[in-house]
C-alpha atoms as a printed R data frame, in Angstrom:
    type eleno elety resid chain resno        x       y       z
1   ATOM     1    CA   MET     A     1   37.700 -13.137 131.066
2   ATOM     2    CA   LYS     A     2   35.895 -15.960 129.346
3   ATOM     3    CA   GLU     A     3   33.055 -15.723 131.796
4   ATOM     4    CA   ASP     A     4   32.699 -12.012 130.986
5   ATOM     5    CA   LEU     A     5   32.402 -12.744 127.279
6   ATOM     6    CA   ASN     A     6   29.760 -15.432 127.861
7   ATOM     7    CA   SER     A     7   27.682 -12.964 129.806
8   ATOM     8    CA   LEU     A     8   27.537 -10.630 126.822
9   ATOM     9    CA   ARG     A     9   26.302 -13.351 124.303
10  ATOM    10    CA   ILE     A    10   22.601 -13.349 123.361
11  ATOM    11    CA   GLU     A    11   20.942 -16.722 123.684
12  ATOM    12    CA   ARG     A    12   19.280 -18.057 120.524
13  ATOM    13    CA   ASP     A    13   15.947 -18.937 122.201
14  ATOM    14    CA   ARG     A    14   15.581 -15.463 123.790
15  ATOM    15    CA   ARG     A    15   16.499 -13.693 120.541
16  ATOM    16    CA   GLY     A    16   13.895 -15.702 118.508
17  ATOM    17    CA   SER     A    17   11.121 -15.210 121.017
18  ATOM    18    CA   GLY     A    18   11.773 -11.447 121.254
19  ATOM    19    CA   ALA     A    19   11.762 -10.880 117.554
20  ATOM    20    CA   GLY     A    20    8.610 -12.909 117.028
21  ATOM    21    CA   GLY     A    21    6.672 -11.052 119.697
22  ATOM    22    CA   GLY     A    22    7.511  -7.633 118.312
23  ATOM    23    CA   GLY     A    23    6.452  -8.559 114.791
24  ATOM    24    CA   GLY     A    24    3.010  -9.816 115.877
25  ATOM    25    CA   ARG     A    25    2.191  -6.595 117.659
26  ATOM    26    CA   PHE     A    26    3.156  -4.575 114.569
27  ATOM    27    CA   TRP     A    27    0.771  -6.432 112.253
28  ATOM    28    CA   MET     A    28   -2.000  -6.286 114.797
29  ATOM    29    CA   ALA     A    29   -1.578  -2.501 114.922
30  ATOM    30    CA   VAL     A    30   -1.714  -2.287 111.081
31  ATOM    31    CA   ALA     A    31   -4.913  -4.395 110.995
32  ATOM    32    CA   GLY     A    32   -6.551  -2.192 113.585
33  ATOM    33    CA   VAL     A    33   -5.799   0.974 111.620
34  ATOM    34    CA   LEU     A    34   -7.282  -0.575 108.421
35  ATOM    35    CA   PHE     A    35  -10.382  -1.726 110.283
36  ATOM    36    CA   LEU     A    36  -10.955   1.816 111.689
37  ATOM    37    CA   ALA     A    37  -10.472   3.286 108.226
38  ATOM    38    CA   LEU     A    38  -13.059   0.947 106.741
39  ATOM    39    CA   VAL     A    39  -15.524   1.726 109.514
40  ATOM    40    CA   GLY     A    40  -15.070   5.453 108.936
41  ATOM    41    CA   MET     A    41  -15.615   5.141 105.232
42  ATOM    42    CA   ALA     A    42  -18.747   3.116 105.741
43  ATOM    43    CA   TYR     A    43  -20.082   5.693 108.246
44  ATOM    44    CA   TYR     A    44  -19.465   8.524 105.802
45  ATOM    45    CA   SER     A    45  -21.089   6.775 102.884
46  ATOM    46    CA   LEU     A    46  -24.178   5.802 104.938
47  ATOM    47    CA   TRP     A    47  -24.787   8.920 106.967
48  ATOM    48    CA   MET     A    48  -22.666  11.844 105.842
49  ATOM    49    CA   ALA     A    49  -22.756  11.545 102.018
50  ATOM    50    CA   PRO     A    50  -26.039  12.592 100.227
51  ATOM    51    CA   ALA     A    51  -28.356   9.708  99.429
52  ATOM    52    CA   GLN     A    52  -29.206   9.103  95.759
53  ATOM    53    CA   LEU     A    53  -32.869   8.234  95.457
54  ATOM    54    CA   PRO     A    54  -33.941   5.826  92.728
55  ATOM    55    CA   ASN     A    55  -36.079   6.880  89.770
56  ATOM    56    CA   GLN     A    56  -35.860  10.561  90.512
57  ATOM    57    CA   SER     A    57  -36.557  13.227  87.913
58  ATOM    58    CA   PRO     A    58  -33.731  15.679  87.097
59  ATOM    59    CA   ALA     A    59  -35.458  18.272  89.297
60  ATOM    60    CA   VAL     A    60  -35.366  16.059  92.371
61  ATOM    61    CA   VAL     A    61  -32.154  17.086  94.121
62  ATOM    62    CA   ALA     A    62  -30.426  16.565  97.474
63  ATOM    63    CA   ALA     A    63  -29.501  19.409  99.759
64  ATOM    64    CA   ALA     A    64  -25.886  18.331  99.878
65  ATOM    65    CA   ASP     A    65  -25.487  18.799  96.045
66  ATOM    66    CA   LEU     A    66  -26.354  22.549  96.164
67  ATOM    67    CA   ALA     A    67  -22.677  23.788  96.374
68  ATOM    68    CA   ALA     A    68  -20.897  24.537  93.064
69  ATOM    69    CA   SER     A    69  -17.597  26.174  92.277
70  ATOM    70    CA   GLU     A    70  -16.140  28.170  89.391
71  ATOM    71    CA   PRO     A    71  -12.495  28.353  88.336
72  ATOM    72    CA   GLY     A    72  -10.720  31.311  89.947
73  ATOM    73    CA   ARG     A    73  -13.632  32.143  92.214
74  ATOM    74    CA   GLY     A    74  -14.883  31.065  95.608
75  ATOM    75    CA   ALA     A    75  -17.488  28.302  95.919
76  ATOM    76    CA   ARG     A    76  -21.083  29.456  96.125
77  ATOM    77    CA   LEU     A    77  -23.062  27.989  98.973
78  ATOM    78    CA   GLU     A    78  -26.836  28.013  99.503
79  ATOM    79    CA   ARG     A    79  -28.224  28.737 102.920
80  ATOM    80    CA   GLU     A    80  -31.742  27.993 104.176
81  ATOM    81    CA   VAL     A    81  -33.497  31.240 105.068
82  ATOM    82    CA   LEU     A    82  -37.096  30.116 105.542
83  ATOM    83    CA   ILE     A    83  -39.154  26.883 105.736
84  ATOM    84    CA   ALA     A    84  -42.911  27.093 105.194
85  ATOM    85    CA   SER     A    85  -45.760  24.609 104.895
86  ATOM    86    CA   GLY     A    86  -48.523  24.653 102.295
87  ATOM    87    CA   TYR     A    87  -50.511  22.583  99.873
88  ATOM    88    CA   VAL     A    88  -49.939  21.324  96.343
89  ATOM    89    CA   VAL     A    89  -52.498  22.760  93.890
90  ATOM    90    CA   ALA     A    90  -53.098  22.614  90.202
91  ATOM    91    CA   HIS     A    91  -52.199  25.833  88.449
92  ATOM    92    CA   HIS     A    92  -55.483  25.817  86.577
93  ATOM    93    CA   LYS     A    93  -58.541  23.752  87.516
94  ATOM    94    CA   HIS     A    94  -61.362  23.477  84.964
95  ATOM    95    CA   GLU     A    95  -64.943  22.676  85.984
96  ATOM    96    CA   LEU     A    96  -66.726  21.997  82.696
97  ATOM    97    CA   GLY     A    97  -70.337  23.046  82.208
98  ATOM    98    CA   SER     A    98  -72.716  23.467  79.259
99  ATOM    99    CA   LYS     A    99  -74.061  26.431  77.371
100 ATOM   100    CA   VAL     A   100  -77.482  24.823  77.231
101 ATOM   101    CA   MET     A   101  -79.784  23.189  79.776
102 ATOM   102    CA   GLY     A   102  -80.347  19.491  79.200
103 ATOM   103    CA   ARG     A   103  -80.313  16.004  80.580
104 ATOM   104    CA   VAL     A   104  -77.114  13.952  80.620
105 ATOM   105    CA   GLU     A   105  -77.287  11.171  78.089
106 ATOM   106    CA   TRP     A   106  -73.767   9.760  78.161
107 ATOM   107    CA   ILE     A   107  -70.508  10.192  80.133
108 ATOM   108    CA   GLY     A   108  -67.282   8.685  78.757
109 ATOM   109    CA   VAL     A   109  -64.709   9.286  81.514
110 ATOM   110    CA   GLU     A   110  -63.982   8.224  85.068
111 ATOM   111    CA   LYS     A   111  -62.033   9.896  87.846
112 ATOM   112    CA   GLY     A   112  -58.258   9.695  87.199
113 ATOM   113    CA   ASP     A   113  -58.608   9.265  83.425
114 ATOM   114    CA   LEU     A   114  -56.099  11.064  81.196
115 ATOM   115    CA   VAL     A   115  -57.939  13.016  78.417
116 ATOM   116    CA   ARG     A   116  -56.733  14.801  75.400
117 ATOM   117    CA   ARG     A   117  -57.726  18.295  74.227
118 ATOM   118    CA   GLY     A   118  -60.946  18.115  72.127
119 ATOM   119    CA   GLN     A   119  -61.917  14.669  73.434
120 ATOM   120    CA   LEU     A   120  -65.669  14.114  73.915
121 ATOM   121    CA   LEU     A   121  -66.409  13.768  77.640
122 ATOM   122    CA   VAL     A   122  -70.170  14.221  78.121
123 ATOM   123    CA   LYS     A   123  -73.152  14.262  75.774
124 ATOM   124    CA   LEU     A   124  -76.640  15.812  76.561
125 ATOM   125    CA   GLU     A   125  -79.938  14.902  74.984
126 ATOM   126    CA   ASP     A   126  -80.197  16.821  71.693
127 ATOM   127    CA   ARG     A   127  -83.495  16.002  69.963
128 ATOM   128    CA   GLU     A   128  -85.034  19.410  70.437
129 ATOM   129    CA   PHE     A   129  -81.893  21.157  69.253
130 ATOM   130    CA   VAL     A   130  -81.771  19.015  66.107
131 ATOM   131    CA   ALA     A   131  -85.409  20.042  65.392
132 ATOM   132    CA   GLN     A   132  -84.547  23.724  65.837
133 ATOM   133    CA   LEU     A   133  -81.647  23.356  63.442
134 ATOM   134    CA   ARG     A   134  -83.810  21.766  60.743
135 ATOM   135    CA   GLN     A   135  -86.376  24.506  61.122
136 ATOM   136    CA   ALA     A   136  -83.744  27.194  60.678
137 ATOM   137    CA   GLU     A   137  -82.299  25.431  57.631
138 ATOM   138    CA   ALA     A   138  -85.741  25.305  56.028
139 ATOM   139    CA   ALA     A   139  -86.246  29.023  56.598
140 ATOM   140    CA   LEU     A   140  -82.848  29.719  55.093
141 ATOM   141    CA   LYS     A   141  -83.733  27.734  51.957
142 ATOM   142    CA   LEU     A   142  -86.967  29.667  51.466
143 ATOM   143    CA   ALA     A   143  -85.200  33.049  51.834
144 ATOM   144    CA   ARG     A   144  -82.576  32.062  49.309
145 ATOM   145    CA   GLU     A   145  -85.177  30.966  46.764
146 ATOM   146    CA   ARG     A   146  -87.010  34.305  47.164
147 ATOM   147    CA   LEU     A   147  -83.781  36.217  46.649
148 ATOM   148    CA   ALA     A   148  -82.911  34.166  43.568
149 ATOM   149    CA   GLU     A   149  -86.336  34.935  42.052
150 ATOM   150    CA   LEU     A   150  -85.890  38.628  42.540
151 ATOM   151    CA   GLU     A   151  -82.318  38.655  41.196
152 ATOM   152    CA   ALA     A   152  -83.343  36.645  38.100
153 ATOM   153    CA   GLY     A   153  -85.991  39.296  37.187
154 ATOM   154    CA   SER     A   154  -89.248  38.681  35.270
155 ATOM   155    CA   ARG     A   155  -89.698  35.685  33.083
156 ATOM   156    CA   PRO     A   156  -90.301  36.088  29.318
157 ATOM   157    CA   GLN     A   157  -93.866  34.767  29.729
158 ATOM   158    CA   GLU     A   158  -94.673  37.483  32.240
159 ATOM   159    CA   ILE     A   159  -93.268  40.176  29.936
160 ATOM   160    CA   GLU     A   160  -95.330  38.886  26.949
161 ATOM   161    CA   ARG     A   161  -98.522  38.825  29.053
162 ATOM   162    CA   ALA     A   162  -97.972  42.417  30.168
163 ATOM   163    CA   ASP     A   163  -97.388  43.440  26.547
164 ATOM   164    CA   ALA     A   164 -100.642  41.734  25.488
165 ATOM   165    CA   GLU     A   165 -102.556  43.541  28.224
166 ATOM   166    CA   ALA     A   166 -101.159  46.835  26.996
167 ATOM   167    CA   ARG     A   167 -102.231  46.121  23.418
168 ATOM   168    CA   ARG     A   168 -105.739  45.156  24.508
169 ATOM   169    CA   ALA     A   169 -106.008  48.419  26.455
170 ATOM   170    CA   GLU     A   170 -104.982  50.286  23.329
171 ATOM   171    CA   ALA     A   171 -107.666  48.512  21.291
172 ATOM   172    CA   GLU     A   172 -110.339  49.323  23.870
173 ATOM   173    CA   LEU     A   173 -109.233  52.928  23.876
174 ATOM   174    CA   ASP     A   174 -109.578  53.152  20.074
175 ATOM   175    CA   ILE     A   175 -113.085  51.702  20.225
176 ATOM   176    CA   ALA     A   176 -114.082  54.111  22.969
177 ATOM   177    CA   ARG     A   177 -112.673  57.056  20.985
178 ATOM   178    CA   LEU     A   178 -114.595  56.118  17.800
179 ATOM   179    CA   GLU     A   179 -117.842  55.668  19.720
180 ATOM   180    CA   TYR     A   180 -117.428  59.045  21.400
181 ATOM   181    CA   GLU     A   181 -116.725  60.814  18.102
182 ATOM   182    CA   ARG     A   182 -119.677  59.143  16.426
183 ATOM   183    CA   LEU     A   183 -122.172  60.024  19.134
184 ATOM   184    CA   GLU     A   184 -120.809  63.604  19.302
185 ATOM   185    CA   GLY     A   185 -121.606  63.977  15.556
186 ATOM   186    CA   LEU     A   186 -125.082  62.580  16.031
187 ATOM   187    CA   LEU     A   187 -125.627  64.951  18.901
188 ATOM   188    CA   ARG     A   188 -124.899  67.913  16.604
189 ATOM   189    CA   ALA     A   189 -127.434  66.480  14.199
190 ATOM   190    CA   GLY     A   190 -129.984  66.195  16.968
191 ATOM   191    CA   VAL     A   191 -130.344  62.437  16.581
192 ATOM   192    CA   VAL     A   192 -129.062  61.319  20.095
193 ATOM   193    CA   ALA     A   193 -129.428  62.798  23.509
194 ATOM   194    CA   GLN     A   194 -126.668  64.514  25.459
195 ATOM   195    CA   GLN     A   195 -126.648  61.644  28.016
196 ATOM   196    CA   GLU     A   196 -125.433  59.091  25.497
197 ATOM   197    CA   VAL     A   197 -122.561  61.393  24.502
198 ATOM   198    CA   ASP     A   198 -121.556  61.870  28.141
199 ATOM   199    CA   ASN     A   199 -121.529  58.067  28.719
200 ATOM   200    CA   ALA     A   200 -119.343  57.598  25.644
201 ATOM   201    CA   LEU     A   201 -116.925  60.246  26.976
202 ATOM   202    CA   ALA     A   202 -116.653  58.419  30.350
203 ATOM   203    CA   ARG     A   203 -115.938  55.113  28.621
204 ATOM   204    CA   PHE     A   204 -113.237  56.904  26.558
205 ATOM   205    CA   ASN     A   205 -111.580  58.296  29.727
206 ATOM   206    CA   MET     A   206 -111.702  54.866  31.422
207 ATOM   207    CA   ALA     A   207 -110.016  53.239  28.440
208 ATOM   208    CA   THR     A   208 -107.344  55.947  28.513
209 ATOM   209    CA   ALA     A   209 -106.540  55.201  32.159
210 ATOM   210    CA   ALA     A   210 -106.532  51.429  31.615
211 ATOM   211    CA   LEU     A   211 -104.046  51.841  28.791
212 ATOM   212    CA   ALA     A   212 -101.759  53.930  30.976
213 ATOM   213    CA   SER     A   213 -101.903  51.297  33.747
214 ATOM   214    CA   ALA     A   214 -101.191  48.445  31.371
215 ATOM   215    CA   ARG     A   215  -98.239  50.262  29.938
216 ATOM   216    CA   SER     A   216  -96.832  50.994  33.426
217 ATOM   217    CA   SER     A   217  -97.207  47.330  34.450
218 ATOM   218    CA   HIS     A   218  -95.476  46.238  31.312
219 ATOM   219    CA   ALA     A   219  -92.596  48.585  31.969
220 ATOM   220    CA   LEU     A   220  -92.224  47.417  35.608
221 ATOM   221    CA   ILE     A   221  -92.266  43.720  34.635
222 ATOM   222    CA   GLU     A   222  -89.824  44.338  31.826
223 ATOM   223    CA   GLU     A   223  -87.480  46.288  34.182
224 ATOM   224    CA   GLY     A   224  -87.624  43.716  36.989
225 ATOM   225    CA   PRO     A   225  -87.756  44.082  40.829
226 ATOM   226    CA   ARG     A   226  -86.562  47.280  42.531
227 ATOM   227    CA   LEU     A   227  -83.210  47.438  44.284
228 ATOM   228    CA   GLU     A   228  -84.961  47.846  47.621
229 ATOM   229    CA   GLN     A   229  -86.774  44.570  47.163
230 ATOM   230    CA   VAL     A   230  -83.556  42.792  46.360
231 ATOM   231    CA   SER     A   231  -81.814  44.322  49.364
232 ATOM   232    CA   GLN     A   232  -84.676  43.241  51.647
233 ATOM   233    CA   ALA     A   233  -84.481  39.700  50.348
234 ATOM   234    CA   ARG     A   234  -80.752  39.632  50.939
235 ATOM   235    CA   ALA     A   235  -81.236  40.748  54.485
236 ATOM   236    CA   GLU     A   236  -83.713  37.973  55.019
237 ATOM   237    CA   VAL     A   237  -81.131  35.488  53.789
238 ATOM   238    CA   ALA     A   238  -78.534  36.861  56.207
239 ATOM   239    CA   ARG     A   239  -80.965  36.653  59.089
240 ATOM   240    CA   ALA     A   240  -81.797  33.056  58.224
241 ATOM   241    CA   MET     A   241  -78.144  32.165  58.045
242 ATOM   242    CA   ALA     A   242  -77.549  33.609  61.507
243 ATOM   243    CA   ALA     A   243  -80.466  31.581  62.828
244 ATOM   244    CA   VAL     A   244  -78.904  28.429  61.386
245 ATOM   245    CA   ASP     A   245  -75.497  29.275  62.983
246 ATOM   246    CA   TYR     A   246  -77.164  29.846  66.325
247 ATOM   247    CA   ALA     A   247  -79.073  26.566  66.165
248 ATOM   248    CA   GLN     A   248  -75.878  24.728  65.186
249 ATOM   249    CA   THR     A   249  -74.057  26.314  68.144
250 ATOM   250    CA   MET     A   250  -76.757  25.179  70.547
251 ATOM   251    CA   LEU     A   251  -76.588  21.684  69.051
252 ATOM   252    CA   ASP     A   252  -72.783  21.577  69.413
253 ATOM   253    CA   ALA     A   253  -73.085  22.692  73.028
254 ATOM   254    CA   THR     A   254  -74.772  19.411  73.901
255 ATOM   255    CA   GLU     A   255  -71.363  17.799  73.412
256 ATOM   256    CA   ILE     A   256  -68.918  18.753  76.151
257 ATOM   257    CA   ARG     A   257  -65.287  18.302  75.133
258 ATOM   258    CA   ALA     A   258  -61.984  18.668  77.042
259 ATOM   259    CA   PRO     A   259  -60.481  22.187  76.646
260 ATOM   260    CA   ILE     A   260  -57.021  20.946  77.682
261 ATOM   261    CA   THR     A   261  -54.946  17.771  77.950
262 ATOM   262    CA   GLY     A   262  -55.191  16.784  81.592
263 ATOM   263    CA   THR     A   263  -56.532  14.396  84.234
264 ATOM   264    CA   VAL     A   264  -60.132  13.998  85.408
265 ATOM   265    CA   LEU     A   265  -60.278  15.104  89.065
266 ATOM   266    CA   ARG     A   266  -63.971  14.595  89.589
267 ATOM   267    CA   ARG     A   267  -67.104  13.289  87.839
268 ATOM   268    CA   ILE     A   268  -69.646  15.761  89.156
269 ATOM   269    CA   ALA     A   269  -72.805  14.695  87.215
270 ATOM   270    CA   GLU     A   270  -74.232  11.280  86.300
271 ATOM   271    CA   VAL     A   271  -76.363   9.964  83.437
272 ATOM   272    CA   GLY     A   272  -79.977  11.138  83.725
273 ATOM   273    CA   GLU     A   273  -79.203  14.255  85.804
274 ATOM   274    CA   MET     A   274  -80.232  17.730  84.639
275 ATOM   275    CA   ILE     A   275  -77.528  20.276  83.767
276 ATOM   276    CA   THR     A   276  -78.232  23.970  84.075
277 ATOM   277    CA   THR     A   277  -76.352  26.957  82.659
278 ATOM   278    CA   SER     A   278  -76.390  28.927  85.961
279 ATOM   279    CA   PHE     A   279  -73.601  28.843  88.503
280 ATOM   280    CA   ALA     A   280  -75.917  27.576  91.273
281 ATOM   281    CA   GLY     A   281  -78.046  24.580  90.438
282 ATOM   282    CA   GLU     A   282  -81.817  25.102  90.576
283 ATOM   283    CA   GLY     A   283  -84.164  22.316  91.577
284 ATOM   284    CA   GLY     A   284  -81.448  19.718  91.937
285 ATOM   285    CA   ALA     A   285  -79.806  20.579  88.596
286 ATOM   286    CA   LYS     A   286  -76.002  20.928  88.401
287 ATOM   287    CA   SER     A   287  -73.953  23.528  86.594
288 ATOM   288    CA   ALA     A   288  -70.777  21.418  86.031
289 ATOM   289    CA   VAL     A   289  -70.221  17.876  84.895
290 ATOM   290    CA   VAL     A   290  -66.493  17.176  85.014
291 ATOM   291    CA   ALA     A   291  -63.458  18.793  86.771
292 ATOM   292    CA   LEU     A   292  -60.088  18.710  84.928
293 ATOM   293    CA   ALA     A   293  -56.529  19.771  85.741
294 ATOM   294    CA   ASP     A   294  -53.120  19.476  84.147
295 ATOM   295    CA   LEU     A   295  -50.977  17.597  86.695
296 ATOM   296    CA   ASN     A   296  -47.820  18.571  84.841
297 ATOM   297    CA   ASP     A   297  -48.442  22.204  85.983
298 ATOM   298    CA   LEU     A   298  -48.473  22.144  89.782
299 ATOM   299    CA   GLN     A   299  -47.811  24.799  92.397
300 ATOM   300    CA   VAL     A   300  -47.580  24.971  96.208
301 ATOM   301    CA   GLU     A   301  -49.713  27.587  97.951
302 ATOM   302    CA   LEU     A   302  -48.108  29.100 101.030
303 ATOM   303    CA   ASP     A   303  -49.224  31.614 103.616
304 ATOM   304    CA   ILE     A   304  -46.035  33.466 104.644
305 ATOM   305    CA   SER     A   305  -46.205  35.367 107.911
306 ATOM   306    CA   GLN     A   306  -45.634  39.124 107.491
307 ATOM   307    CA   SER     A   307  -42.773  38.904 109.883
308 ATOM   308    CA   ASP     A   308  -41.012  36.409 107.639
309 ATOM   309    CA   PHE     A   309  -41.912  38.007 104.334
310 ATOM   310    CA   ASN     A   310  -38.679  39.974 104.173
311 ATOM   311    CA   ARG     A   311  -36.738  36.707 103.820
312 ATOM   312    CA   ILE     A   312  -38.016  35.910 100.325
313 ATOM   313    CA   SER     A   313  -37.685  37.658  96.965
314 ATOM   314    CA   GLY     A   314  -39.094  37.115  93.514
315 ATOM   315    CA   ASP     A   315  -35.888  35.538  92.046
316 ATOM   316    CA   GLN     A   316  -35.217  33.234  94.964
317 ATOM   317    CA   GLU     A   317  -34.609  29.551  94.571
318 ATOM   318    CA   CYS     A   318  -36.425  26.988  96.669
319 ATOM   319    CA   ARG     A   319  -36.903  23.299  97.245
320 ATOM   320    CA   MET     A   320  -40.097  21.392  98.004
321 ATOM   321    CA   SER     A   321  -40.783  18.071  99.685
322 ATOM   322    CA   PRO     A   322  -44.261  16.510 100.077
323 ATOM   323    CA   GLU     A   323  -45.156  15.317 103.520
324 ATOM   324    CA   ALA     A   324  -46.093  11.932 102.051
325 ATOM   325    CA   PHE     A   325  -42.592  11.485 100.530
326 ATOM   326    CA   PRO     A   326  -40.170  13.553 102.614
327 ATOM   327    CA   GLN     A   327  -37.173  11.924 101.015
328 ATOM   328    CA   ARG     A   328  -38.118  13.354  97.578
329 ATOM   329    CA   VAL     A   329  -36.941  16.895  97.016
330 ATOM   330    CA   TYR     A   330  -38.194  18.927  94.008
331 ATOM   331    CA   ALA     A   331  -36.682  22.148  92.621
332 ATOM   332    CA   CYS     A   332  -39.121  25.014  92.407
333 ATOM   333    CA   SER     A   333  -39.214  28.772  91.844
334 ATOM   334    CA   ILE     A   334  -41.470  31.568  93.120
335 ATOM   335    CA   TYR     A   335  -44.265  32.032  90.617
336 ATOM   336    CA   GLU     A   336  -46.616  34.524  92.256
337 ATOM   337    CA   ILE     A   337  -46.676  36.785  95.291
338 ATOM   338    CA   ALA     A   338  -50.073  38.154  96.274
339 ATOM   339    CA   PRO     A   339  -50.406  41.943  95.723
340 ATOM   340    CA   GLU     A   340  -52.110  42.351  99.103
341 ATOM   341    CA   ALA     A   341  -51.844  40.782 102.520
342 ATOM   342    CA   ASN     A   342  -54.491  38.798 104.434
343 ATOM   343    CA   ARG     A   343  -55.442  40.934 107.367
344 ATOM   344    CA   GLN     A   344  -57.138  38.129 109.353
345 ATOM   345    CA   LYS     A   345  -54.177  35.732 108.967
346 ATOM   346    CA   ALA     A   346  -51.519  38.446 109.071
347 ATOM   347    CA   SER     A   347  -49.952  36.669 106.122
348 ATOM   348    CA   ILE     A   348  -49.164  37.030 102.432
349 ATOM   349    CA   GLN     A   349  -49.951  34.266  99.961
350 ATOM   350    CA   VAL     A   350  -47.036  33.009  97.887
351 ATOM   351    CA   LYS     A   351  -47.186  30.422  95.114
352 ATOM   352    CA   VAL     A   352  -44.128  28.465  94.050
353 ATOM   353    CA   LYS     A   353  -44.028  26.491  90.797
354 ATOM   354    CA   VAL     A   354  -42.792  22.890  90.877
355 ATOM   355    CA   LEU     A   355  -40.408  22.806  87.940
356 ATOM   356    CA   GLU     A   356  -40.669  19.114  87.057
357 ATOM   357    CA   PRO     A   357  -43.470  17.318  88.950
358 ATOM   358    CA   ASP     A   358  -43.895  13.549  88.682
359 ATOM   359    CA   ASP     A   359  -46.435  10.916  89.509
360 ATOM   360    CA   TYR     A   360  -45.706  11.138  93.246
361 ATOM   361    CA   LEU     A   361  -47.345  14.526  93.567
362 ATOM   362    CA   ARG     A   362  -51.075  15.006  93.839
363 ATOM   363    CA   PRO     A   363  -53.174  18.144  94.252
364 ATOM   364    CA   GLU     A   364  -54.107  19.031  97.868
365 ATOM   365    CA   MET     A   365  -51.035  17.195  99.271
366 ATOM   366    CA   SER     A   366  -49.368  19.020 102.155
367 ATOM   367    CA   ALA     A   367  -45.762  20.016 101.454
368 ATOM   368    CA   ARG     A   368  -42.787  21.850 102.973
369 ATOM   369    CA   VAL     A   369  -40.918  24.493 100.968
370 ATOM   370    CA   THR     A   370  -37.373  25.568 101.849
371 ATOM   371    CA   PHE     A   371  -36.314  28.947 100.543
372 ATOM   372    CA   LEU     A   372  -32.596  29.302  99.799
373 ATOM   373    CA   ARG     A   373  -30.112  32.119  99.383
374 ATOM   374    CA   ARG     A   374  -26.759  31.862  97.637
375 ATOM   375    CA   GLU     A   375  -23.674  33.121  99.330
376 ATOM   376    CA   ASP     A   376  -19.881  33.236  98.610
377 ATOM   377    CA   ASN     A   377  -17.793  31.367 101.085
378 ATOM   378    CA   GLY     A   378  -14.877  33.832 100.657
379 ATOM   379    CA   ASP     A   379  -12.265  31.277  99.423
380 ATOM   380    CA   GLU     A   380  -10.168  32.306  96.438
């Protein structure tokens, strides 16, 4: 009986070794699970989660952040429907020329310079235009003085002289009348010949006409210039003022200023070169001096195949990535769809506007545009 009881007793050494071995395996299993969990979290954060790029503008987004949800409604997902390649272009490019032909005297900008609206960029030689302006100003001064003379009327000295001439003509008429009457009486007495009487009568008629002319001149001088003369003088003043304005405009055209705030893309002309007003240079002359563009207003030009054109619409959202920086994604929107297709390319041109461009983008860069379409995932 005692031997049977001893067979059922657990030895202390075996019990300690068995408990210790089971505990070690348990903690090793726990450590393994924790290690696998950490490896999984690291994998997700590095490869599965969307990367946050440094120094991105608010419009630079990641494709994984496109899903959004609203309370009580299913989440809205965006699906890629078309990917197209194109080129970044400035919305408006300005090639600045001149209204006048001349030689470049000074250029104050270089390629890549940021300029403000109204800033002086190029100056042409202007000596001949300054001379033309002075000539027009002199003609205007002469016309104004002539008009002022007519509007002021006759001077008192002129009126007094005309009055004296009239009185002298009256006196000469009185003398001619008395002589004629005297000779006519002598003719009746038979003392003088008829010829002398006829001569006296002619002198009397001449004095009568001279008096009438003197009185008319006195009246005209006293009345002043006619309205027609004043109107003609005023027209001369207006013509001279227009000539001054034109000469000033031509002189101002020798200074070429920036029409917008933007960046200098090209310096087309150099100091000493001739600038012409035509679109095609003649004899080595150029028609433009500087090319400008606003780099805060950029677009991407795309040629969409006609077979893919049904995948886009005017209110569709899209994302753009330049080939030079594929990790940078910019939000954009469709700005323009060409009203007609290109028969040779079998495509339709589409322009998308980059909503918030930054310094990474440059005109003529190649870029990829992804067109998106929102869809409900059906969850409530």
